[in-house]
Backbone as ProteinMPNN parsed JSONL, in Angstrom:
{"seq_chain_A": "NYPSYCFLVPEEILVLDHLNKVMWLILTDEISQEKADFFENLRNIHFNESRTASARRAVRNKASTISNLTESEYGEKIRKIKDYLNKGETYQVNFSQRFVFETEKSPWEIYKSVTDINPTKYQAFFQAVFEEEEFCVVSDSPERLFKISHGRGKRKIETRPIKGTVGIRGDETPEQLKKLGESLVLSDKDRAELEM", "coords_chain_A": {"N_chain_A": [[68.491, 0.29, 29.88], [70.227, -0.596, 31.892], [71.938, -2.39, 34.591], [70.464, -2.203, 38.316], [72.337, -2.592, 39.944], [75.851, -4.644, 39.849], [77.567, -7.33, 40.109], [80.988, -7.798, 40.258], [83.333, -10.342, 38.919], [86.456, -9.856, 38.059], [88.921, -10.902, 35.836], [90.869, -9.701, 35.33], [92.667, -6.762, 36.998], [93.744, -3.752, 37.124], [95.383, -1.7, 39.091], [96.425, 1.348, 39.915], [98.302, 3.826, 40.534], [98.461, 6.634, 41.37], [100.141, 8.875, 42.702], [102.376, 7.877, 43.512], [103.366, 6.708, 41.074], [103.379, 4.256, 40.321], [101.503, 0.598, 38.925], [99.94, -2.056, 39.869], [99.336, -5.297, 38.957], [96.817, -7.455, 38.707], [95.933, -10.325, 38.611], [93.792, -13.703, 37.834], [94.879, -15.581, 36.859], [97.701, -17.121, 34.901], [99.919, -15.36, 33.15], [100.668, -13.828, 30.058], [103.323, -13.453, 27.97], [103.45, -11.616, 25.633], [101.118, -9.962, 26.57], [102.048, -9.305, 29.418], [103.801, -7.476, 28.4], [102.052, -5.613, 26.783], [100.867, -4.389, 29.236], [102.766, -3.098, 30.33], [103.364, -1.059, 28.515], [100.969, 0.354, 28.726], [100.992, 1.351, 31.359], [103.59, 2.691, 30.8], [102.478, 4.832, 29.144], [100.606, 5.475, 30.408], [101.401, 7.072, 32.899], [102.995, 8.848, 31.44], [101.763, 10.438, 29.885], [101.477, 13.763, 28.988], [99.512, 16.425, 30.498], [97.664, 18.401, 28.513], [96.404, 20.87, 26.744], [94.289, 19.695, 25.266], [93.392, 17.761, 26.208], [91.9, 19.138, 28.377], [89.652, 19.686, 26.746], [86.29, 19.611, 26.388], [84.245, 16.827, 27.32], [81.775, 16.306, 26.477], [78.795, 17.489, 24.563], [77.069, 20.594, 25.16], [75.089, 21.628, 24.285], [73.338, 19.14, 22.746], [72.637, 17.632, 25.218], [70.624, 15.729, 27.012], [68.098, 15.487, 29.622], [66.539, 13.884, 31.92], [64.588, 14.963, 33.192], [62.525, 17.515, 33.017], [62.894, 21.27, 33.004], [60.487, 22.089, 34.651], [59.73, 20.2, 35.596], [61.881, 19.057, 37.161], [61.834, 21.556, 38.991], [59.913, 20.899, 40.197], [60.203, 18.556, 41.423], [62.455, 19.977, 43.453], [60.706, 21.82, 44.68], [58.687, 20.068, 46.293], [60.952, 18.227, 47.888], [61.992, 20.216, 49.42], [59.434, 20.611, 50.921], [58.755, 18.505, 51.932], [61.149, 18.502, 53.911], [60.39, 21.22, 55.499], [58.427, 20.136, 56.746], [59.59, 18.12, 58.681], [60.189, 15.539, 57.448], [62.011, 14.462, 56.721], [65.461, 15.27, 57.014], [68.034, 15.85, 55.213], [68.186, 15.628, 52.056], [69.567, 13.452, 49.126], [69.991, 14.355, 45.934], [69.385, 13.647, 42.79], [70.104, 13.463, 39.079], [69.59, 12.336, 35.723], [72.15, 12.271, 32.71], [72.029, 12.134, 29.657], [73.643, 12.062, 26.482], [75.385, 12.043, 23.335], [77.935, 11.078, 21.674], [81.422, 10.988, 20.176], [83.69, 9.932, 21.361], [85.455, 7.396, 23.149], [85.053, 5.01, 25.942], [87.066, 4.754, 27.599], [88.718, 7.31, 26.688], [86.747, 9.139, 27.465], [86.956, 8.621, 30.305], [89.726, 9.25, 31.104], [89.65, 12.126, 30.099], [87.263, 13.172, 31.812], [89.128, 12.337, 34.534], [91.595, 13.873, 34.368], [91.034, 16.379, 33.947], [89.248, 16.29, 36.752], [91.072, 15.413, 38.771], [90.905, 12.907, 41.491], [91.178, 10.942, 44.295], [89.498, 8.395, 44.112], [89.347, 6.894, 41.412], [88.002, 5.075, 39.307], [87.47, 3.062, 36.511], [85.615, 0.485, 34.469], [84.536, -2.119, 32.231], [81.908, -3.906, 31.148], [79.595, -6.828, 29.956], [76.158, -6.891, 29.657], [73.17, -8.8, 29.266], [74.093, -9.495, 26.739], [75.402, -7.253, 26.245], [77.611, -4.553, 25.766], [78.801, -2.722, 28.446], [80.163, 0.315, 30.342], [81.565, 1.723, 33.017], [82.243, 4.666, 34.483], [84.119, 5.958, 36.832], [84.729, 8.899, 38.846], [85.075, 9.721, 41.58], [85.486, 12.09, 44.867], [85.397, 10.32, 47.342], [85.469, 8.078, 49.16], [82.595, 4.832, 49.614], [83.021, 2.951, 51.744], [85.814, 0.696, 52.918], [86.673, -2.221, 53.656], [88.512, -3.865, 55.547], [90.765, -6.58, 56.874], [92.3, -8.211, 60.288], [93.652, -9.892, 62.669], [91.764, -11.894, 63.199], [89.296, -9.725, 63.805], [87.207, -7.552, 61.567], [87.522, -4.627, 60.021], [85.689, -1.742, 59.262], [85.696, 1.086, 57.089], [85.127, 4.476, 56.587], [85.098, 7.318, 54.17], [83.365, 9.85, 54.168], [83.193, 13.121, 52.724], [81.363, 15.041, 53.118], [80.667, 16.573, 56.308], [82.72, 17.13, 56.912], [86.174, 19.564, 57.057], [88.605, 20.502, 54.745], [92.477, 19.881, 54.923], [95.601, 21.754, 54.65], [97.651, 20.685, 55.93], [99.771, 22.595, 56.979], [98.934, 23.458, 59.255], [99.148, 25.635, 62.199], [98.028, 24.2, 65.647], [96.355, 26.112, 66.776], [94.769, 26.662, 64.715], [94.099, 24.491, 63.47], [92.263, 23.728, 65.573], [90.458, 25.652, 65.34], [89.145, 25.437, 62.722], [88.088, 22.47, 63.745], [86.472, 23.831, 65.76], [84.431, 25.591, 63.914], [83.196, 23.2, 62.455], [81.691, 22.19, 64.247], [79.981, 24.03, 64.727], [78.614, 24.18, 62.902], [75.319, 23.856, 61.625], [74.68, 22.668, 58.89], [76.883, 20.554, 58.829], [76.492, 19.099, 60.722], [74.346, 17.749, 60.599], [75.24, 16.413, 58.3], [76.705, 14.433, 58.631], [75.267, 13.482, 61.228], [73.461, 12.039, 59.421]], "CA_chain_A": [[67.866, -1.286, 30.693], [71.169, -1.167, 32.621], [71.006, -2.665, 36.008], [70.951, -1.151, 39.201], [74.001, -2.841, 40.71], [76.03, -5.559, 39.33], [78.502, -7.884, 41.172], [82.45, -8.401, 39.265], [84.736, -11.166, 39.102], [87.07, -9.755, 37.129], [90.025, -11.728, 35.324], [92.686, -8.554, 35.48], [92.427, -5.819, 38.018], [94.873, -2.881, 36.851], [95.682, -0.453, 39.806], [97.134, 2.831, 39.219], [98.964, 4.694, 41.996], [99.303, 7.89, 40.582], [100.975, 9.718, 43.252], [103.927, 7.347, 43.454], [103.624, 6.285, 39.854], [102.933, 2.904, 40.209], [100.965, 0.269, 38.524], [99.592, -3.323, 39.988], [98.384, -6.372, 37.669], [95.804, -8.434, 39.681], [95.392, -11.627, 37.419], [93.286, -14.859, 38.375], [95.689, -16.635, 36.109], [99.259, -16.583, 34.646], [100.085, -13.922, 32.077], [101.379, -14.563, 28.41], [104.588, -12.358, 27.774], [102.55, -10.77, 25.34], [100.376, -9.363, 27.763], [102.661, -8.476, 30.046], [104.524, -6.142, 27.61], [100.432, -4.653, 26.901], [100.424, -3.679, 30.454], [103.748, -2.429, 30.687], [103.243, -0.215, 27.494], [100.266, 0.954, 29.221], [102.048, 1.587, 32.129], [104.102, 3.76, 30.543], [101.588, 5.84, 28.572], [99.743, 6.406, 30.999], [102.296, 7.697, 33.552], [104.228, 9.63, 30.817], [101.37, 11.374, 29.187], [101.338, 15.539, 29.481], [98.455, 17.053, 30.465], [97.901, 19.273, 27.375], [95.003, 21.72, 26.824], [93.214, 18.82, 24.429], [92.764, 16.918, 27.22], [90.825, 19.479, 29.042], [88.486, 19.698, 25.837], [84.61, 19.391, 26.971], [84.063, 15.448, 27.278], [80.025, 16.591, 25.656], [78.372, 18.731, 23.426], [76.077, 20.839, 25.782], [73.684, 21.476, 23.304], [73.012, 17.403, 23.099], [72.867, 16.97, 26.368], [69.505, 15.596, 27.246], [67.515, 14.74, 31.462], [65.039, 12.776, 32.566], [64.001, 15.679, 33.794], [62.73, 18.751, 32.327], [62.918, 22.413, 34.131], [59.251, 22.182, 35.674], [59.65, 18.896, 36.63], [63.26, 19.529, 38.465], [61.069, 22.514, 40.342], [58.697, 20.141, 40.985], [60.513, 17.356, 42.767], [62.895, 20.374, 44.314], [59.392, 21.871, 45.99], [58.272, 18.856, 46.966], [62.097, 18.255, 48.591], [61.667, 21.508, 50.895], [57.822, 20.797, 51.235], [59.407, 17.511, 53.204], [62.181, 19.51, 55.254], [59.768, 21.876, 56.226], [57.585, 18.992, 57.545], [60.205, 17.56, 59.316], [59.937, 14.283, 57.298], [63.703, 14.359, 56.554], [66.658, 16.541, 56.766], [68.611, 15.868, 54.319], [68.271, 14.56, 50.238], [70.503, 13.664, 48.282], [68.782, 14.601, 44.533], [70.127, 13.835, 41.067], [69.196, 13.964, 37.751], [70.4, 11.621, 34.433], [71.983, 13.211, 31.765], [72.265, 11.14, 28.063], [74.239, 12.575, 25.54], [75.98, 10.934, 22.268], [80.314, 11.463, 21.729], [82.716, 9.909, 19.421], [84.821, 9.556, 22.259], [85.605, 5.535, 23.32], [84.532, 5.29, 27.195], [88.389, 5.22, 28.118], [89.129, 8.262, 26.61], [85.83, 9.745, 28.09], [87.422, 8.807, 31.444], [90.77, 10.023, 31.081], [89.423, 13.162, 29.971], [87.349, 13.469, 33.485], [90.334, 12.584, 35.375], [92.333, 14.908, 33.9], [90.11, 17.365, 33.987], [89.171, 16.473, 38.182], [91.631, 14.407, 39.316], [90.312, 12.762, 42.387], [91.356, 9.458, 44.981], [88.326, 7.007, 43.841], [89.095, 6.468, 40.533], [87.897, 3.481, 38.412], [86.665, 2.183, 35.055], [85.361, -0.998, 34.301], [83.73, -2.619, 31.346], [80.977, -5.282, 31.451], [78.294, -6.96, 29.374], [74.786, -7.094, 30.251], [72.352, -9.208, 28.348], [74.928, -9.326, 25.121], [75.532, -5.49, 25.189], [78.598, -4.167, 26.467], [78.426, -1.176, 29.135], [81.386, 0.688, 30.651], [81.278, 2.682, 34.135], [83.456, 5.395, 34.635], [83.777, 6.898, 38.518], [85.687, 9.92, 39.847], [84.667, 9.852, 42.994], [86.209, 12.451, 45.57], [85.085, 10.353, 48.31], [84.949, 6.667, 49.528], [82.125, 5.069, 50.735], [83.251, 2.176, 53.055], [86.428, -0.073, 53.021], [86.629, -3.275, 54.745], [90.176, -4.689, 55.869], [90.761, -8.102, 58.355], [93.401, -8.369, 60.703], [93.68, -9.866, 63.906], [90.25, -12.38, 63.47], [88.307, -8.769, 63.282], [86.868, -6.67, 60.628], [87.349, -2.909, 60.403], [85.073, -0.475, 58.053], [85.964, 2.29, 57.249], [84.276, 5.04, 55.359], [85.876, 8.527, 54.088], [83.298, 10.781, 53.007], [83.9, 14.486, 52.532], [80.344, 15.823, 53.959], [80.759, 17.077, 57.344], [84.399, 17.423, 57.074], [87.11, 20.364, 56.19], [89.716, 20.276, 54.345], [93.294, 21.061, 55.7], [96.656, 21.397, 53.94], [98.968, 19.567, 56.671], [100.816, 22.659, 57.503], [97.795, 24.301, 60.371], [99.308, 25.442, 63.902], [96.85, 23.517, 66.269], [95.009, 27.009, 66.771], [94.13, 26.641, 63.18], [93.131, 22.923, 63.299], [91.148, 23.937, 67.057], [89.357, 26.729, 64.486], [88.293, 24.33, 61.916], [86.627, 21.782, 64.791], [84.77, 24.612, 66.299], [83.437, 25.417, 63.089], [82.63, 22.213, 61.855], [80.76, 21.801, 65.471], [79.153, 25.224, 64.633], [77.965, 24.362, 61.154], [73.895, 22.705, 61.5], [74.649, 21.395, 57.568], [78.022, 19.553, 58.329], [76.292, 18.446, 62.041], [73.11, 17.141, 60.257], [75.486, 15.257, 56.759], [77.763, 14.062, 59.976], [73.941, 12.331, 61.542], [72.847, 11.116, 58.574]], "C_chain_A": [[69.442, -1.654, 31.465], [70.802, -2.115, 34.034], [71.158, -2.2, 36.953], [72.057, -1.463, 39.801], [73.861, -4.23, 40.124], [77.707, -5.711, 40.157], [79.591, -8.589, 39.87], [82.96, -9.664, 39.895], [85.368, -11.364, 38.395], [88.19, -10.241, 36.72], [91.363, -11.024, 35.505], [91.689, -7.503, 36.033], [93.609, -4.804, 37.413], [94.554, -1.772, 37.879], [96.63, 0.419, 39.94], [97.133, 3.591, 40.327], [99.618, 6.163, 41.525], [100.088, 9.161, 41.32], [102.158, 9.014, 43.583], [104.161, 6.494, 41.644], [103.723, 5.002, 39.266], [102.217, 1.736, 39.669], [100.864, -1.211, 39.265], [99.015, -4.021, 39.085], [97.617, -7.232, 38.761], [95.597, -9.337, 39.176], [94.757, -12.596, 38.702], [94.431, -16.023, 37.671], [97.056, -16.246, 35.805], [98.933, -15.713, 33.177], [101.254, -14.149, 31.255], [102.493, -13.129, 28.711], [104.114, -10.683, 27.034], [101.65, -9.444, 26.086], [101.011, -8.804, 28.856], [103.681, -6.609, 29.469], [103.581, -4.981, 27.251], [100.764, -3.628, 28.327], [101.28, -2.939, 30.453], [104.181, -1.001, 30.025], [102.345, 0.602, 28.111], [100.484, 1.628, 30.178], [102.227, 2.896, 32.054], [103.35, 5.428, 29.948], [100.85, 6.145, 29.407], [100.335, 7.297, 32.45], [103.459, 8.782, 32.515], [103.228, 10.607, 30.199], [101.049, 12.761, 29.961], [99.98, 15.945, 29.481], [98.324, 18.168, 29.451], [96.506, 19.64, 27.249], [93.854, 20.782, 26.139], [93.021, 17.796, 25.423], [91.794, 17.418, 28.325], [89.538, 20.07, 28.649], [87.048, 19.261, 26.54], [84.466, 17.486, 26.297], [82.136, 15.453, 26.021], [79.937, 17.263, 24.835], [77.212, 19.25, 24.219], [75.166, 20.833, 25.39], [72.861, 19.756, 23.341], [72.914, 16.85, 23.974], [71.136, 16.698, 26.734], [68.961, 14.997, 28.798], [66.714, 14.496, 31.355], [64.241, 13.641, 32.963], [63.65, 17.18, 33.054], [62.389, 19.717, 33.45], [61.948, 22.458, 35.17], [59.205, 20.851, 36.278], [60.661, 19.081, 37.691], [62.478, 20.605, 39.327], [60.323, 22.102, 40.816], [58.964, 19.645, 42.22], [61.609, 18.43, 43.889], [61.668, 21.243, 45.438], [59.476, 21.046, 47.253], [59.481, 18.599, 48.073], [62.264, 19.196, 49.983], [60.791, 21.604, 51.488], [58.467, 19.373, 52.696], [60.283, 18.291, 54.547], [61.07, 20.02, 56.018], [58.819, 21.139, 57.53], [58.277, 18.38, 58.335], [60.589, 16.101, 58.878], [61.233, 13.698, 56.856], [64.433, 15.543, 57.027], [67.699, 17.089, 56.399], [68.33, 14.811, 52.884], [69.268, 14.601, 49.708], [69.52, 13.525, 46.244], [69.6, 14.369, 43.806], [69.3, 13.418, 40.066], [70.174, 12.747, 36.706], [70.561, 12.538, 33.139], [72.631, 12.211, 31.032], [73.117, 12.252, 27.451], [75.052, 11.915, 24.374], [77.771, 11.96, 22.664], [80.654, 10.319, 21.068], [83.35, 9.53, 20.107], [84.719, 7.829, 22.637], [85.317, 5.894, 25.21], [86.156, 5.459, 27.717], [89.03, 6.651, 27.998], [88.016, 9.385, 27.073], [86.545, 9.746, 29.786], [88.657, 9.264, 31.622], [90.295, 11.597, 31.002], [88.861, 13.615, 31.813], [87.936, 13.081, 34.63], [91.067, 13.425, 35.589], [91.898, 16.191, 34.495], [89.668, 17.989, 36.323], [89.951, 15.261, 38.655], [91.303, 13.85, 40.916], [91.005, 11.376, 43.216], [90.89, 8.518, 44.599], [88.526, 7.65, 42.461], [88.502, 5.29, 39.894], [87.28, 3.597, 36.71], [86.504, 0.779, 35.2], [84.335, -1.009, 32.734], [83.026, -3.668, 31.414], [80.14, -5.897, 30.41], [77.476, -7.476, 30.181], [74.136, -7.334, 29.336], [72.481, -9.112, 26.662], [75.498, -7.971, 25.062], [76.491, -5.158, 26.185], [78.559, -2.837, 26.895], [79.751, -0.764, 29.851], [80.731, 1.527, 31.819], [82.628, 3.303, 34.314], [83.111, 6.284, 36.207], [84.949, 7.792, 38.754], [84.917, 10.647, 40.715], [85.939, 10.507, 43.984], [86.256, 11.948, 47.41], [84.901, 8.516, 48.774], [84.047, 6.097, 50.563], [82.104, 3.72, 52.049], [84.922, 0.942, 52.011], [86.414, -1.013, 53.936], [88.374, -4.111, 54.6], [89.817, -5.735, 57.357], [91.861, -7.941, 58.847], [92.935, -8.969, 62.412], [92.001, -11.056, 64.118], [89.181, -11.091, 63.646], [88.415, -7.747, 61.79], [86.851, -5.568, 60.758], [86.631, -2.364, 59.203], [85.207, 0.819, 58.806], [85.116, 3.399, 55.993], [85.006, 6.537, 55.36], [84.879, 9.767, 53.154], [83.644, 12.234, 53.054], [82.502, 15.714, 53.235], [80.632, 15.599, 55.341], [81.981, 17.165, 57.545], [85.175, 19.163, 56.208], [88.286, 20.052, 55.969], [90.855, 21.111, 55.283], [94.571, 20.699, 54.638], [97.833, 20.454, 54.702], [99.392, 20.824, 57.197], [99.845, 23.878, 58.592], [98.511, 24.376, 61.264], [97.79, 24.737, 64.223], [95.85, 24.718, 66.926], [94.186, 27.019, 65.638], [93.126, 25.58, 63.397], [91.574, 23.222, 64.57], [89.925, 24.845, 66.287], [88.367, 26.039, 63.873], [87.583, 23.462, 62.582], [85.817, 22.522, 64.993], [83.887, 25.01, 65.06], [82.693, 24.405, 62.463], [81.312, 21.65, 62.682], [79.176, 22.775, 65.326], [77.949, 25.01, 63.779], [76.684, 23.328, 61.613], [74.345, 21.879, 59.948], [75.644, 20.622, 57.628], [77.413, 18.539, 59.328], [75.303, 17.464, 61.055], [73.89, 16.009, 59.35], [76.259, 13.973, 57.925], [76.339, 12.885, 60.7], [73.576, 11.442, 60.763], [73.612, 10.065, 58.021]], "O_chain_A": [[69.794, -2.825, 31.6], [69.677, -2.445, 34.41], [72.156, -1.481, 36.91], [72.79, -0.562, 40.209], [72.849, -4.892, 39.891], [78.547, -4.907, 40.561], [79.334, -9.404, 38.984], [82.992, -9.942, 41.093], [85.433, -12.448, 37.815], [88.945, -9.905, 37.632], [92.488, -11.471, 35.728], [90.498, -7.326, 35.776], [94.635, -5.465, 37.249], [93.63, -0.987, 37.666], [97.785, 0.022, 40.096], [96.15, 3.955, 40.971], [100.765, 6.587, 41.392], [100.53, 10.156, 40.745], [103.066, 9.732, 44.002], [105.136, 5.819, 41.313], [104.036, 4.688, 38.118], [102.133, 1.433, 40.859], [101.994, -1.7, 39.268], [98.177, -3.489, 38.357], [98.272, -7.581, 39.743], [94.366, -9.343, 39.202], [94.96, -12.496, 39.912], [94.636, -17.158, 38.102], [97.579, -15.247, 36.299], [97.935, -15.579, 32.468], [102.391, -14.513, 31.554], [102.375, -12.157, 29.457], [104.218, -9.503, 27.37], [101.746, -8.223, 25.96], [100.53, -7.761, 29.299], [103.963, -5.48, 29.872], [103.896, -3.792, 27.299], [100.86, -2.401, 28.341], [100.885, -1.78, 30.579], [104.905, -0.127, 30.502], [102.747, 1.764, 28.173], [100.164, 2.804, 30.002], [101.69, 3.856, 32.605], [103.6, 6.601, 30.224], [100.277, 7.224, 29.258], [99.6, 8.144, 32.959], [104.497, 9.306, 32.918], [103.724, 11.699, 29.923], [100.566, 12.908, 31.084], [99.308, 15.806, 28.459], [99.141, 19.054, 29.704], [95.57, 18.907, 27.568], [92.665, 21.005, 26.367], [92.248, 16.892, 25.104], [91.085, 16.695, 29.026], [88.675, 20.626, 29.328], [87.113, 18.339, 27.354], [84.577, 17.098, 25.134], [81.714, 14.707, 25.138], [80.911, 17.739, 24.251], [76.213, 18.536, 24.135], [74.235, 20.18, 25.862], [71.873, 19.483, 24.022], [73.025, 15.624, 23.961], [70.436, 17.709, 26.667], [69.501, 13.942, 29.131], [65.946, 14.962, 30.514], [63.082, 13.277, 33.158], [64.559, 17.866, 32.586], [61.835, 19.398, 34.503], [62.229, 22.752, 36.331], [58.671, 20.558, 37.347], [60.391, 19.232, 38.883], [62.565, 20.407, 40.539], [59.818, 22.588, 41.828], [58.546, 19.85, 43.36], [61.745, 18.006, 45.037], [61.747, 21.27, 46.666], [59.921, 21.116, 48.399], [59.102, 18.74, 49.235], [62.56, 18.914, 51.145], [60.746, 22.341, 52.473], [58.517, 19.448, 53.924], [60.003, 18.501, 55.727], [60.724, 19.459, 57.058], [58.615, 21.451, 58.703], [57.503, 17.785, 59.085], [61.212, 15.4, 59.677], [61.39, 12.491, 56.669], [63.936, 16.617, 57.364], [68.271, 18.121, 56.75], [68.301, 13.582, 52.817], [69.974, 15.609, 49.69], [68.725, 12.734, 45.737], [70.719, 14.836, 44.021], [68.114, 13.094, 40.123], [71.317, 12.408, 37.014], [69.712, 13.255, 32.608], [73.548, 11.515, 31.467], [73.207, 13.332, 28.035], [75.465, 10.845, 24.822], [78.307, 12.819, 23.364], [80.361, 9.136, 21.236], [83.911, 8.51, 19.708], [83.736, 7.192, 22.259], [85.417, 7.052, 25.616], [86.362, 6.515, 28.315], [89.709, 7.153, 28.894], [88.404, 10.553, 27.051], [86.625, 10.808, 30.402], [88.669, 9.908, 32.671], [90.633, 12.294, 31.958], [89.542, 14.101, 32.715], [87.431, 13.38, 35.712], [91.336, 13.854, 36.71], [92.431, 16.841, 35.394], [89.719, 19.054, 36.938], [89.385, 14.194, 38.89], [91.591, 14.764, 41.69], [91.453, 10.621, 42.352], [91.612, 7.521, 44.592], [88.026, 8.75, 42.227], [88.942, 4.304, 40.485], [86.664, 4.505, 36.153], [87.16, 0.042, 35.936], [83.622, -0.096, 32.317], [83.671, -4.621, 31.852], [79.921, -4.942, 29.665], [77.696, -8.236, 31.124], [74.132, -6.534, 28.4], [71.684, -8.858, 25.759], [76.014, -7.533, 24.034], [76.28, -5.424, 27.368], [78.358, -1.89, 26.134], [80.534, -1.71, 29.939], [79.591, 1.979, 31.711], [83.738, 2.77, 34.311], [82.151, 6.989, 36.518], [86.085, 7.325, 38.84], [84.334, 11.73, 40.664], [87.036, 9.956, 44.077], [86.734, 12.561, 48.364], [83.841, 7.976, 48.457], [84.138, 6.329, 51.769], [81.33, 3.642, 53.003], [84.936, 0.601, 50.828], [86.14, -0.686, 55.09], [89.008, -4.685, 53.714], [89.061, -5.675, 58.327], [92.708, -7.505, 58.068], [92.051, -8.489, 63.122], [91.277, -10.935, 65.107], [88.018, -11.494, 63.623], [89.416, -7.365, 61.184], [86.138, -5.171, 61.68], [87.117, -2.624, 58.102], [85.066, 1.349, 59.908], [84.677, 3.106, 54.881], [85.468, 6.956, 56.422], [85.177, 10.367, 52.122], [84.723, 12.402, 53.622], [82.678, 16.849, 53.678], [80.863, 14.434, 55.663], [82.275, 17.319, 58.73], [84.799, 19.694, 55.163], [89.015, 19.439, 56.749], [90.732, 22.132, 55.961], [94.609, 19.676, 53.955], [98.662, 19.721, 54.164], [99.596, 20.546, 58.379], [100.163, 25.067, 58.6], [98.892, 23.257, 61.606], [96.794, 24.683, 63.502], [94.789, 24.434, 67.482], [93.005, 27.366, 65.654], [91.899, 25.62, 63.484], [90.373, 22.995, 64.427], [88.73, 24.76, 66.572], [87.179, 25.942, 64.181], [86.394, 23.416, 62.267], [84.635, 22.366, 64.687], [82.677, 24.791, 65.129], [81.607, 24.669, 61.947], [80.341, 21.02, 62.261], [77.998, 22.534, 65.589], [76.794, 25.43, 63.85], [76.932, 22.163, 61.924], [74.338, 20.65, 59.88], [75.718, 19.821, 56.696], [77.587, 17.337, 59.124], [75.728, 16.327, 60.849], [73.494, 14.846, 59.427], [76.182, 12.754, 57.775], [76.462, 11.661, 60.654], [73.354, 10.273, 61.077], [73.083, 9.244, 57.272]]}, "name": "protein", "num_of_chains": 1, "seq": "NYPSYCFLVPEEILVLDHLNKVMWLILTDEISQEKADFFENLRNIHFNESRTASARRAVRNKASTISNLTESEYGEKIRKIKDYLNKGETYQVNFSQRFVFETEKSPWEIYKSVTDINPTKYQAFFQAVFEEEEFCVVSDSPERLFKISHGRGKRKIETRPIKGTVGIRGDETPEQLKKLGESLVLSDKDRAELEM"}
């Protein structure tokens, strides 16, 4: 019974830059010294935590995980998708299913476990109340849907998808970069994803 979408006007936003080990706290009001100390301690804990084996423990017990689809329902949906593709009714489908599990961990512990196991550029954690029930969202995405920036009276919308792209280390020669670019152009899969 959670909402399909949620608009938030947060009173506090904590932004953690893992690369430069910097934290920003964005507030709508004055901050007390007690709260300032709390956030400073949080920053120290967050950036000084060592990644131990315990941080990589499984977040969930696989045996108790429940999907919203049975194996046969999942197979039937995949057959339908393949049929749509063969008929030309679509050329790409992003299919997903929901998994539910119980855990003793707090939402913040789950966030820390997930992001320690799979560090990505676009991580987020927020708590909200919906119809008097608290819920949390843990997000650990390697790609950004979009960013809107303003400047000189114009708006710029930037997207950072992974589909239709290729990873580079930064030390490639011009010839290697040209080869990578050609491989993208020649890939039916990547071209379809870019067109989408």
